[in-house]
C-alpha positions as MATLAB code, in Angstrom:
seq = 'MTTPNPLLDQLGEPAEVLTLLTPSESQRLSDLLRQAKRSEQRSLDETIDRALTVLPRLMRMPARKILFGK';
ca = [
       5.927  -13.159   18.215;
       8.161  -10.476   17.121;
      10.193  -10.926   14.595;
      14.067   -9.500   15.308;
      13.625   -7.842   11.748;
      10.402   -6.902   10.257;
      11.333   -4.986    7.454;
      13.698   -7.891    5.996;
      10.264  -10.107    6.880;
       8.379   -7.690    4.891;
      10.790   -7.242    1.374;
      13.194   -9.956    1.776;
      15.643   -8.309   -0.227;
      18.278   -6.791   -0.281;
      19.065   -9.166    2.801;
      22.745   -7.796    2.925;
      21.611   -4.169    3.740;
      18.591   -5.110    5.293;
      20.413   -7.647    8.328;
      21.821   -4.018    9.096;
      19.370   -2.270   10.546;
      18.647   -2.431   14.509;
      15.536   -4.294   15.605;
      14.161   -0.772   16.486;
      15.319    0.731   12.923;
      13.454   -2.175   11.100;
      10.170   -1.990   12.850;
      10.047    1.886   12.102;
      10.790    1.659    8.611;
       8.665   -1.405    8.476;
       5.887    0.853    9.802;
       6.357    3.663    7.529;
       6.047    1.680    4.327;
       2.759    0.281    5.890;
       2.028    3.307    6.599;
       2.797    4.754    2.885;
       0.830    1.600    1.056;
      -1.838    2.681    2.979;
      -1.910    6.412    1.915;
      -1.596    5.385   -1.652;
      -4.453    2.908   -1.586;
      -6.198    5.502    0.147;
      -5.118    8.382   -2.965;
      -5.554    5.374   -5.745;
      -9.066    4.838   -4.509;
     -10.076    9.017   -4.199;
      -8.316    9.276   -7.859;
     -10.218    6.793   -9.360;
     -13.221    8.539   -7.699;
     -13.062   11.423   -9.366;
     -12.361   10.191  -12.290;
     -15.088    8.433  -12.961;
     -17.018   11.627  -12.081;
     -17.417   12.308  -15.631;
     -20.048    9.402  -16.342;
     -23.592    9.728  -15.718;
     -24.329    8.952  -11.709;
     -25.619    5.227  -12.962;
     -23.491    4.319  -14.976;
     -20.541    4.876  -12.182;
     -20.843    1.454  -10.376;
     -21.092   -0.729  -13.631;
     -17.828    0.862  -15.065;
     -16.098    1.004  -11.795;
     -16.792   -2.761  -11.619;
     -15.757   -3.317  -15.681;
     -12.675   -1.584  -15.130;
     -11.531   -2.346  -11.108;
     -13.603   -5.640  -10.177;
     -14.715   -3.929   -7.255;
];
C-alpha cells in the first residue's frame, strides 16, 4: 500500500512543512533522500578502503573489523 506522504513517514518531522507537499513531491524527495544516503554510504566505504591501504595487506581485514565491526 502506498502512503500519501512517504517523506513524512521517512523523516517524521517537521510535520507542518512536510504535510504541505503533494504526494508526488513527497515521493520524489523521498526517493532523492534514499539515493543520497546510498551514495553517501558507498563513498564512505570507498574512503575507508582507501584509508586502510596504508596498512600491510594482511592487517587490513583485522583492522577493519576492530575499527568498524565489518
